[in-house]
N, C-alpha and C positions, 0 to 999 in steps of 0.2 A: 305694413309690418315693419317693426324696427329692425334696422340692419346693425350688425355688430361684427367687428373683427377681433373681438376678445375671445379668450378660451371659454369653454362652457362652464357656467357657474351655477347650474341648476341643482335641484335636490339630488342627493346621492344616497343609495342604500348603505347600510352598515355592512361592511364586508364580513362574510362568515369566515372565521379563521379556523383552519384545520390544525390539529395538535402538531407541535413542532417535532414530536417524536416520529411523525410519519416519514421524515427524511426527504432526501432529494431523489426523485424518481429515476433520473438518468445519470446519476453520478458515475456509476461504473462505466457506462457507455462512453462518457466524455473524458474519462481519465487519460486516455491516450493523447487527446488533443490539448489538454491543459496541464499546467505545472503540477507536480506531485502533491503539493500542499493545497491544491485548489479548493477542496471541499472539506477541509478540516482546520481547526484552529490550533495554535501552538501552545505548549506548556500546560495543557489540561484546563485552560480557562474557558469561559463561555462567550468569548468574542465571536462575532459572526465570521465565517470563512470569507475569503476574498471573492469567491464565485458563488453566485446564487442562480439556480435554475428557476426560470419563470415559465409557466405553462400558458400558452396562447391557444385557446380554442376558438375556432372561427367557422363561419358558414356564410352563405350569400344567396341571393335570389329566392327567398322564401315565398314571395308573392302570395302571402296570406293563406298558404296551404296548411291550415290547422289540422284538418283530417287527412288521413293517408291518401295521397293522390291515386287515382285509378289508372288502369291500363299501363301502357309503357311509361307514362309520366311518373308512375310509382315503382319503377324498377331500376336497378343499376346492373351493369355488366361487370363481372369479375373475371380477370384473366387467371387461368389455372397454370400449374407448373408444366403441364404437357402441351401448353399452347392453345388449348381450347378455352372457351368462355362459358360461364353460366350466369343466369340472371337471378337476382335476389330482390324480393319485395322490400321496399324501403320507404321511409318517410312517415310523417304524422307527428305533431308536437307532443302527443302523449308519450311517444317513444323517444323523440329527440330529447325531451326533458330528462328522461331516465338515463339515457346514454351520457348526456353532459354531466349530470350530477354524479354518476359513477366515475366518469373520467377525472373529475375534480378531486376525488378522494385521494389523500396522500400528497396533495400538491398545495402547500400552504400559500404559495404565490401563484395565483391563477387568474387569468384575464379572459373574458369572452368578448369577441369582436365580430363584426359583420361587414360585408362588402357591398351593401346597398340592395335596392329592390326588395326590401322587407315587405312592402305593401304595393298595391297596384296590380291590375290584371288578376285579381284575387277571386277565388270561388265565392259563391253566394253567402256562405256563413260569415265571411269577413267583408266582402265587397258591398253587400246590401246595407251594411252599417258603417260605410266609409272607413273601413279597416280599423275601427276601434277595437274589435276583438283581437286582432293580431298584435296591436300595441300592448294590450293587457297580457297576452301570452308571452311576448318578449320580456315584459317586466318580470313575469314569473320565472322565465328562463334565466334570470340574472344576467341579461345582456348588459355589457358595460359601455359599449360604444359602437356606432356604425357610421359608415359614409352614407350619403344620399346616393340613390341610383336614378336613372331616368324616369322610372315609374313612380318615384316619390313626387313627381311633378304632374302626374296625370290630372289631378284636380287643382293644380295651381299652387303657388307659393303660400298663399294665405291658409289653405287647407293643410299644407305641410307644417306650417307654424302651429296650427291647432293640434296636430298630432304630437308635436313636441311639447307644447305648453299646456294642453288640456282645454276644456270648455266644450259645451254642446255645439252640435252642428248648426250653422247659421240658418239653414233652411229646414232641415228635418228635426232639429231639436235634440232632446235627450232621449235615449232609447230605454233607459232603466231609471229607477228612482235615485240612482247615484250619479253624481256629476262625473263626466269623463275626466280623469286626472292627467292624461297625457303620458308621454314616455319618461321614465325615470333614468334614461340613458341619453347621452347627447347624440343628436344627428349632426354630422360634420359636413360642411359644404364649402370648403376652402375656395373652390374655383367657380362658385355660383354667386355672381354679384348683382346687386340692385342697379338698374341702369341709372337711376337718379343719384344714388349715394356713392356708387363705385366700390362698395364694401360688401363682404360676404353676408348673405342673408341669414346664415346661421353660423355657429362657431366654426372656425377653420381647423382648430386642433383641440386636443384634450390631453391632459397628462395624468397617467395612472401612477399613484404613489402608494407604497407600503413600506413603512419604516424608512430605510435609507435607499430604497430601490425606486427609480423613476423611469418610466417609459412613456414617450410621447406618441400620440397618434394623429396623423393628418388624413383628412377624408376628402376625396374628390369624386366626381362623376365624369363620364366621358364628355369631352368637349362638344361632341356632335349631338348632345341631348336634344337641341331644337329640331334636328332632322328626324328624330324618332318619337317625338311627343307632339301632340296637337298644339297649334299656335296659342290657344287660350291658356294652356298649361304653363307655358314659358314666357308669357307676356310680362314685359317689364324687367326681364332678367338677361344677364350676359354670362356666357359660359367660357371660361378661359382655359388655356392650354394646361393639360394635366402635369407635364413635366416641370414647366416653369413655375406653376403654383406650388407643387410639392417642394421643389428646391428653395423657393422663397421662404416657406414656413419652416423648412428644416434649419435654415439659418436663424430664424426667429427663436426656435426651440433651443438651439445650441447657445445662443446668447443668454438664454435664461438658465443655462446649466444643464439642460436635458440633452444628453448625448446618445441615448438609446431611442431609436425612432422606428415606428412601423407606419407604412402608408396603406391606407384602405382605399382601393381604387376600383370604382365601378366601370371597369373596362377589362377585357380579357383576351384569351387566346384560344387556339384550337389544337389540342394534342393530336398526335398521329394515330392514336388509338382511342376508341370510345370506352374502354375499360377503366374504371376508377383507379385501379392499382397499377396502371401502366407506368413504367419507369421512363419518363420522357428525357432523362439524362443518359439513357442507355446508348443512343447513337453518338452521344457527346453532350457536354454540358449545355442544356437549353436547346439542343438540336431537334428534340422530339416535339417541339411546339412552334406554331406559327401564329400570325395575327397581330393586332395592334399592340398587345401587351409586351411583345418582344422589343420593339423599338423604344417603348416607354421605359421598360426596365433597364435597357442599356444606357439610357440618358439621365435617369434619376441619380442625383448625387450619392456618392458612396456613404454619406452620413446616414442615409436610411438603411436600416438593417434587414428588413423583410417587407414583402409586398403581399397583402391579402387582396385578391382580385375577384371579378365576377363578370356579369353581363352575358357571357356566351353560353352559360349553363353547362359548361364543360368541367370535367374533373381533372386536376393535375397538381402535382407537386414537383416543381422543376427548380434547378438552379440556373439562373441566367446571369452572365457576367455584368458587373456594374461598370461605370466608365473607367475605373482603375484596373479592370480586368479580373477582379476578384469575384468568386461565385456568390450569389445572393438568392435566398429562397423566395420563390414566387408560387403562391398556392391559389386554388379555387376548389370549392366543394360542390360542384354540379349545381343543383337547384332544388327547390320545393322541399327542403329539409331532409333530403335523402342521404346526405353525407355530412360529416363535420370533420374539420382538420385539427389535428393535435400537433402543435409545434413547440419545441423546447428552445427557449432563448436563454442563453447563459450570460448573466449580467456580471460584469467585472466591477466590484465595488471601488477599486483603485482608480480606474479610468472613467467609470460611470457609463461605459459603453457595452455593447453586446460583443462577446467573443465569437465573431462570425464563423470561425472554423468549426465551431461546435454546434451550430444550429442544425436541428434535426426536425423532420416533419413527416407526417403521413395522413392520408385520408382514411376515415373509418365509416363503415356503413351504419346507418340508423336502421338496424334490423327491427322487425316487428315481433321478434321472439322473446323480447324482454317484457317485464311488467309495465303496464301503463302507469303514468304518473297521475295519481288521483286528482290533483288540483287542476290538471289540464283536462281530464275527463269531465270534471265539474264545469269548467269554463266552456268547453264545447257543447255540453248539454244545455247550458243556459242560453247560449246564442242560437243553437239549433231550434230550441223551443220557440224563440222569437221569430226565427226565419221560416218555420214549418208551414204556416198558412200560405206563404208565397212559393216556397221552394218545392213543396211536394206535389204541386199541380202537374198532371201529365200533359205534355205538349205534343207527343208523337210516339211512334213505335218504329224500331229498327229490327231487321232480320239477323244482323250480325254486327260485330264491332265495326266502328267507322274510325279508322286510325288517322292521326294527324301527322304522321311521319312520312318522309320521302320528299323528293324534289317537287312532285305533284302528289297531293294527298287526297284520299277519299273525303276527308272532312273539309278540306279547302274547296274541293269541287262542289260538295253539297251546299256549302255556304254561298258560293258563287251562283249556283242554280237557284237558291232561295232569293237572292238579290235580283237575279234576272226576272224571276216570276213576279216579285213585288214591283220591279221597275215597269213591267208590262201592264200592271194594274194602274200605275200612275200615268203611264204614257205607252199606248200600244206600239209605238214606233221604237221602243227600246230593243236593241239588237244583241247585247251581250253584257256580261258583268265580269269584273276582275276583283279578286280579293288578295290583300297583302298577307304573306305567310306569317308574319309576326303577330297578326291579329287573330290567328287560329291558335288559341292557348292550350287546347287539349282535344282529344278525340271523344267519341261516345262509345261506351262499353255495353255489350249486350247483357252481361250478367248484372243482376240487380245490385245496386249499392245499398239500398235500404229495403223497405217492405213493399216497394212499388211493383215488383215482379220483373222477370227477365224481359228484355226488349223494350221496356218502357223508358221513354226519355222524359225526365222531369224538368221543370223550369230551372231548378238548381243546377242540373247537369248542363243545360243549355247556357246558363250564366257562366259556368266555368269555361266553356268553349269561347264565348264572346262577352267579356265583362266590361268593355270600354264605353258602352253607350254612345257609339258613333251613329250618325244618321246614314241612311242610304240616299245617295245623291245621284242625280242624272245629269249628264253633260253631253254636248255634241263635240265630236272630233272628226277631222278628216281621216281618210284611210292612211295617209302618209303619217299623220300624228299617231295613229294607233300602232303602226309598225314601229315608230320611234319609241313609244312607251315600252313595247316588248324588248327593244334593244337596250333600253335603260335598265332592264333587269340584270344585264351582264356587262355594263360599261359605265363610264363615269365613276361616281362614288361607289357603285356596286360592282366594279370590275373585279376586285379581289375577293369580295364576299358577296356572291350573287344573291339576289332576292327575286325568286321566281313567283310571279303572280299566279294565283289559282284561277283557272279559266272556267267560265260557265259552259254548259253543253252547247256544242255547235262550233266553238272556236278551237281550231287545231293548228299545230305548226310543229316544226322540227327544231330541236335545240342540239346543236353540234358542239359538244364539249371538247372536241379535238382541236377546235379553232380558238382564237382569242378575241376578247373584247366584244364589240357589237356584232361581229361576224358570226358569233355563236348562234344567233337567231337567223335561220335560213329564210330570207325574205320571201322567196317564191313559194315557200311552203305554207305561209300564213293564209288560212282559209276560214270563212264563216259559212257554216252549213254547206260545205263542199265547194263553195265558190271563192276564187281568189279575191283578196282585199283590193278594192279599187282605191288607189291613192287619192283620187279627186272626189270620191263620194263622201257623204256625211254619215257617221255612225253614232247612234245614241248608246251611251255606255253608262252602266250602273257601277258605282264604287261606294266605299264608305267615305265619310267626311274627312278622315285622315288622309286618304289617298287623293281625294278631290282637292285637298290643299297643297298637294305636291310632296307629301310625306314620303319617307324612305328613299329619297333621291329621285323620285319620279316627277321631275319638274314639268314635263309635258302634261301630266294629269292636272297640274295646276293652271293650265291654259285653256281649259274647256269653255264652251259657251252655252247659252240657253240653260242655265242651271235650274234645277228643280230639287228641292230638299224634301225628303220623306221621313218616315218613322225611323226609330232606332233599329240597328242591325239585328239585335237579338229578337226583337218583335217580328222582324221579317222572317227570321229562321223559324221561330215558333209557329208563325202563320203558315209557312210552307209545310212544316212537318205535320201540323194538324190537318191541313187540307189534302195531303198526299199519303197519309198512312192511317192505319187503324190496327186494333189488336189482331184482327183476322187477316189483314193485308198490310204487313209492315213494309217500310221502305227498304229497298236494297241499296247497300253502299255503292256509290259510283266506282267504276273500275279504275279510275285515275289513269286513263289512257289517251287523254286529249293532247298531251305533249309527247312527241316521239323523241327520245333522248339517244343521241349517238355519243358514245364514250370510248 
């Protein structure tokens, strides 16, 4: 794949211009922050005013969710005036398109940007076709630019280049009679370098221009992408520090005369509240948010005017001080197309920069009470028709919802049980299974999504839960290594953001969250089928191939012996559901009580 450090020069759509009479949406709101003549010309002429409001619409972590996500994945929490919360059904590109198109009305200067993970870990309607349907949908959404995320590398850099540039899949070919055209928006990958060339594999930045207004965008993904993606996906690539990279290209843009800059960063934070409208500045500027984005934001050059972020699937609109101590907007719109962020950037035509004191932003729910966008309905129908022969097949039956939420989730336990059962088929000596929480992309809902009937689990629903095509691997570990694996959930790289592995039936232990680091796993409590783990004994453990390679910071899992590679993990789940459930005897969701949590 050719490497380039040049700005994106691909095809661009013709911008739809809204009548100038529509005016400036937030002029009144900004009047107090700007000079009295900010939004009007002098002497009755038609010269442009000094200040121009630019609308920035943004979202992140769509993950190919073209249809409305089901269960908790398709809801957001809204904080009420009395302190209570309510949940709202949200998401689906038919509704997202309507909301974005309505938001653009009256805004002659409008940009739509995204913070990465547009594709990858996608439901069957997109994942079955290597996410071509999502790229088509994003084109129709008039997305202008996005950063890459870690999931853009699930199938490797060559496949990412195909999504950008078009062409049929090298193995599966073309899915329709039309050639796949690729994205008509640039994917930015400023901190992703080819090992051989030392240059970004895609454009590092892009400049939006309209008349005399110019705004530059720099796109990066998290530096730790190799730690959360399979080794094959990042082969031949180097991932550089986010701050250093953004600061480098901010200088490049300023030398080109572009002084208004937005960073698209696929890394994020964790707000103190799960409600999308929580004011994370209420404890103090930026005090209501924690996580990697805080340090990143505090160190990115003041030349950058706003940060659009992602990765944590959280919702926030915060101001975090830049290195000069001035507040700077940092936003994230949750995930799966449930929210979009509307930010007003006020461009100063004299300085060419954003008047930072006037930046305003808010998250908005993609409600399902608006009309569906007909072009998106048509797109979904086309791809669903192609997917139906595969996706509609029943693979099992459940008696109730199987949620994927919580430190230990029923869905995570069910997957671990399926991998243990399959492991015992491969090798009767298999003792237990461990599943990474990030690989559990959704739960299963009892209520029918289509015409299959309540309680029926279709292949498409299973695909949404486990879309990565990892294999189930068996490895031998000593008891001491097994305990070390459990301690790695809460120590090392996982000390600040714990990753609790989902255990198969029979593995129990206590997690004491009142302690710190590795001590949070109570060693003496770790038992298998009621017996304490013997540090000197050998245990046969089933995991997926991502964990078996040491992914998610579980380095000890990369040190197993006597490896045996089996079928893909979704096939193992389908096989387990089919063998252990029927219409008259559906499977009961696990109780998620294998880990005793002390808090």
